[in-house]
C-alpha positions as CSV (number, residue, x, y, z in Angstrom):
1,M,40.3,-49.6,9.7
2,T,36.7,-48.5,9.7
3,Q,33.9,-49.3,12.0
4,S,30.3,-48.1,12.1
5,I,27.6,-47.3,14.7
6,L,23.8,-47.3,14.3
7,S,22.3,-43.9,14.7
8,N,19.5,-43.4,17.2
9,G,17.8,-40.6,15.3
10,E,18.5,-38.1,18.1
11,E,22.2,-37.6,18.0
12,S,23.7,-35.1,15.5
13,I,26.8,-35.8,13.6
14,V,28.6,-33.5,16.0
15,D,27.4,-35.7,19.0
16,I,28.6,-38.9,17.3
17,V,32.0,-37.5,16.4
18,V,32.6,-36.2,20.0
19,Q,31.5,-39.5,21.5
20,Q,33.8,-41.6,19.2
21,Y,36.9,-39.4,19.0
22,K,36.6,-37.4,22.3
23,T,37.2,-34.3,20.2
24,I,35.4,-32.3,17.5
25,A,38.6,-32.2,15.4
26,A,37.4,-35.1,13.2
27,L,34.0,-33.6,12.5
28,F,34.8,-32.5,8.9
29,E,36.4,-35.8,7.9
30,V,33.6,-37.9,9.3
31,A,30.8,-35.7,7.8
32,L,32.5,-35.8,4.4
33,Y,33.2,-39.6,4.7
34,N,29.4,-40.2,5.3
35,G,28.1,-37.6,2.9
36,Y,26.6,-35.4,5.7
37,G,26.8,-31.7,6.5
38,I,28.5,-30.9,9.7
39,D,25.2,-29.9,11.3
40,D,23.2,-32.8,10.0
41,L,21.1,-35.2,12.1
42,P,21.5,-38.8,10.8
43,P,18.1,-40.6,10.4
44,L,17.1,-43.4,12.8
45,H,18.9,-46.8,12.3
46,V,21.4,-45.6,9.7
47,D,25.0,-46.8,9.8
48,V,27.4,-44.0,10.4
49,E,30.9,-45.0,9.4
50,I,33.7,-44.1,11.8
51,P,37.0,-44.1,9.9
52,E,40.3,-44.5,11.6
53,I,41.6,-41.0,12.0
54,E,44.6,-40.0,14.0
55,V,43.3,-37.3,16.3
56,R,44.5,-36.0,19.6
57,P,42.0,-37.0,22.3
58,V,41.1,-34.6,25.1
59,E,39.9,-35.5,28.6
60,S,36.5,-33.8,28.2
61,I,34.8,-31.4,26.0
62,A,31.6,-29.4,26.3
63,I,29.6,-28.8,23.2
64,V,27.2,-25.9,23.7
65,I,24.5,-25.8,21.1
66,P,22.4,-22.7,21.6
67,A,18.7,-23.4,21.8
68,I,16.6,-21.8,19.1
69,K,13.3,-20.4,20.5
70,I,10.5,-21.3,18.2
71,S,6.9,-20.1,18.3
72,S,4.1,-20.7,16.0
73,F,0.9,-19.1,14.6
74,T,-2.3,-20.7,13.2
75,A,-3.3,-19.1,9.9
76,D,-6.8,-17.7,9.4
77,G,-6.9,-18.4,5.7
78,E,-7.2,-14.7,4.9
79,Q,-3.8,-13.2,5.7
80,S,-1.0,-13.6,3.3
81,L,2.4,-14.7,4.5
82,A,3.6,-11.1,4.1
83,D,0.8,-9.9,6.3
84,I,1.5,-12.5,9.0
85,V,5.3,-11.7,9.0
86,S,4.6,-7.9,9.1
87,G,2.2,-8.3,12.0
88,R,4.6,-10.6,13.9
89,Y,7.9,-8.7,13.4
90,G,6.7,-5.2,12.4
91,S,8.8,-5.5,9.3
92,F,9.0,-7.4,6.0
93,E,12.7,-8.0,6.7
94,A,12.0,-11.5,8.0
95,L,9.8,-12.5,5.1
96,F,12.4,-14.6,3.2
97,E,13.5,-16.4,6.4
98,I,10.0,-17.3,7.5
99,A,9.0,-18.4,4.0
100,A,12.0,-20.7,3.8
101,A,11.4,-22.1,7.3
102,N,7.8,-23.0,6.4
103,N,8.4,-24.0,2.7
104,F,6.3,-21.2,1.4
105,A,6.8,-18.7,-1.4
106,I,6.9,-15.1,-0.2
107,D,3.6,-14.3,-1.9
108,D,1.7,-17.4,-0.6
109,L,-1.6,-17.3,1.2
110,P,-1.4,-20.0,4.0
111,L,-4.4,-22.2,4.2
112,L,-6.9,-22.0,7.1
113,D,-5.4,-23.6,10.3
114,A,-2.0,-24.0,8.7
115,V,0.7,-23.7,11.4
116,I,3.3,-21.1,10.7
117,V,6.6,-21.6,12.5
118,F,8.5,-18.5,13.7
119,P,12.2,-19.0,14.7
120,E,13.7,-16.3,16.8
121,L,15.3,-13.7,14.5
122,N,17.2,-10.7,15.3
123,I,15.1,-8.1,13.5
124,A,15.8,-4.4,14.2
125,P,12.7,-2.4,15.2
126,V,11.2,-0.4,12.4
127,K,11.3,3.4,12.8
128,T,8.2,5.4,12.2
129,I,8.4,7.4,9.0
130,A,6.1,10.4,8.5
131,I,4.8,10.4,4.9
132,P,3.4,13.7,3.8
133,V,-0.1,13.5,2.3
134,V,-0.6,15.7,-0.8
135,V,-4.1,17.3,-0.8
136,V,-5.4,18.0,-4.3
137,V,-7.3,21.2,-4.4
138,D,-9.9,21.6,-7.2
139,D,-9.0,24.9,-9.0
140,T,-12.0,24.9,-11.3
141,V,-15.6,26.1,-11.0
142,A,-18.7,25.2,-13.0
143,A,-20.7,28.0,-14.5
144,A,-24.3,28.2,-13.4
145,G,-27.2,29.5,-15.4
146,D,-27.1,33.2,-16.5
147,Q,-23.6,33.6,-15.2
148,T,-21.0,35.7,-17.1
149,P,-17.2,35.9,-16.8
150,I,-17.6,38.9,-14.5
151,D,-19.9,36.9,-12.2
152,L,-17.4,34.1,-11.9
153,A,-14.5,36.5,-11.4
154,I,-16.3,38.2,-8.5
155,Q,-17.6,34.9,-7.1
156,E,-14.2,33.2,-7.0
157,G,-11.8,36.2,-6.9
158,G,-13.8,38.4,-4.6
159,T,-13.5,41.5,-6.9
160,V,-14.1,42.6,-10.5
161,E,-10.3,43.0,-10.7
162,A,-10.1,39.3,-11.0
163,L,-11.9,39.4,-14.4
164,F,-8.8,39.8,-16.6
165,D,-7.1,36.9,-14.7
166,F,-10.2,34.7,-15.2
167,A,-10.3,35.6,-19.0
168,L,-6.6,35.0,-19.4
169,L,-6.7,31.6,-17.6
170,N,-9.6,30.4,-19.7
171,S,-8.5,31.9,-23.1
172,M,-11.7,33.9,-23.6
173,E,-12.9,37.4,-23.9
174,I,-14.1,39.3,-20.8
175,T,-17.5,39.6,-22.4
176,G,-17.6,36.0,-23.7
177,D,-20.4,33.6,-23.1
178,L,-20.2,30.8,-20.5
179,I,-21.5,27.3,-21.0
180,V,-23.7,26.2,-18.2
181,G,-22.1,23.3,-16.3
182,Q,-18.7,23.6,-17.9
183,A,-15.6,23.9,-15.6
184,Y,-13.6,27.1,-15.8
185,K,-10.2,27.8,-14.1
186,K,-10.6,30.0,-11.0
187,P,-8.8,33.4,-10.9
188,A,-6.5,34.3,-8.0
189,L,-8.4,35.0,-4.8
190,L,-8.0,38.7,-4.1
191,N,-10.8,39.4,-1.6
192,R,-11.7,36.3,0.5
193,S,-14.6,37.9,2.4
194,I,-16.5,39.0,-0.7
195,A,-15.8,35.6,-2.4
196,E,-17.2,33.8,0.6
197,I,-20.4,35.9,0.6
198,F,-21.1,35.1,-3.1
199,N,-20.2,31.4,-2.6
200,E,-22.2,30.8,0.5
201,I,-25.2,33.1,0.2
202,R,-26.0,33.7,-3.5
203,K,-24.0,33.2,-6.6
204,P,-24.1,36.2,-8.9
205,A,-25.8,35.8,-12.3
206,S,-26.1,39.0,-14.3
207,G,-26.6,37.4,-17.7
208,Y,-29.9,36.8,-19.3
209,N,-31.5,35.0,-22.2
210,L,-33.1,37.3,-24.7
211,E,-35.7,34.8,-25.9
212,D,-36.7,33.9,-22.4
213,T,-37.0,37.6,-21.5
214,I,-39.3,38.4,-24.5
215,T,-41.5,35.4,-23.6
216,A,-41.7,36.5,-20.0
217,L,-42.7,40.0,-21.0
218,T,-45.3,39.0,-23.6
219,P,-48.9,39.3,-22.1
220,E,-51.1,36.3,-22.3
221,G,-54.8,35.7,-22.6
222,I,-57.5,35.7,-25.3
223,D,-57.4,39.5,-25.5
224,F,-53.7,39.3,-26.6
225,W,-53.8,36.4,-29.0
226,I,-52.8,37.0,-32.5
227,I,-54.1,34.8,-35.3
228,E,-51.4,32.6,-36.9
229,D,-49.0,33.7,-34.2
230,T,-50.1,33.0,-30.7
231,F,-53.5,31.7,-31.8
232,I,-53.3,29.0,-34.4
233,V,-56.5,27.7,-36.1
234,S,-56.1,24.1,-37.3
């Protein structure tokens, strides 16, 4: 024999079973019979079938349902769900639970003024992890005008003894020419105080340009003009 009751929209299937049978022992049978989960809340004004089940009644029973503390947050339209969860819990561990509770995907950006519900979760505090920062040091130097390999060796190595190291690192002769502005690998620093002097006060430049030197030494003026050379008649 089966009877039914009309749900009030507030009692769970657990409440209904306890009221009808005075025990929770029939919970699985009643839930299955009505197509509910054991923790479901039947909608308002729905018939819940109460089948005849032989159960052993008890005088009283206390059903303790723990309250779930829920808080909420109003989205600003700029933070992603991951940002909000991280700020709230200090960890991304709760991201999947919060996304599911609010019907979001884990990479969603909640709209402005959307209410994000935060159920109380047992999230372990995050330990601070020290992450070493790797500092990249530039090990090259650009050649300035009139500089030679020996100039850069003294400038960066602090001694002429760094010349062979400089030439070897840059695959060049110790008397080779440098290209102005080109980066060259620095030799090992052998004398810091000398290197600092040449870097901070004046960079050495012992090379010269022969054509510029001849031009600088050539006297000028009408007394020194040479026809068809420095004095052209057109």
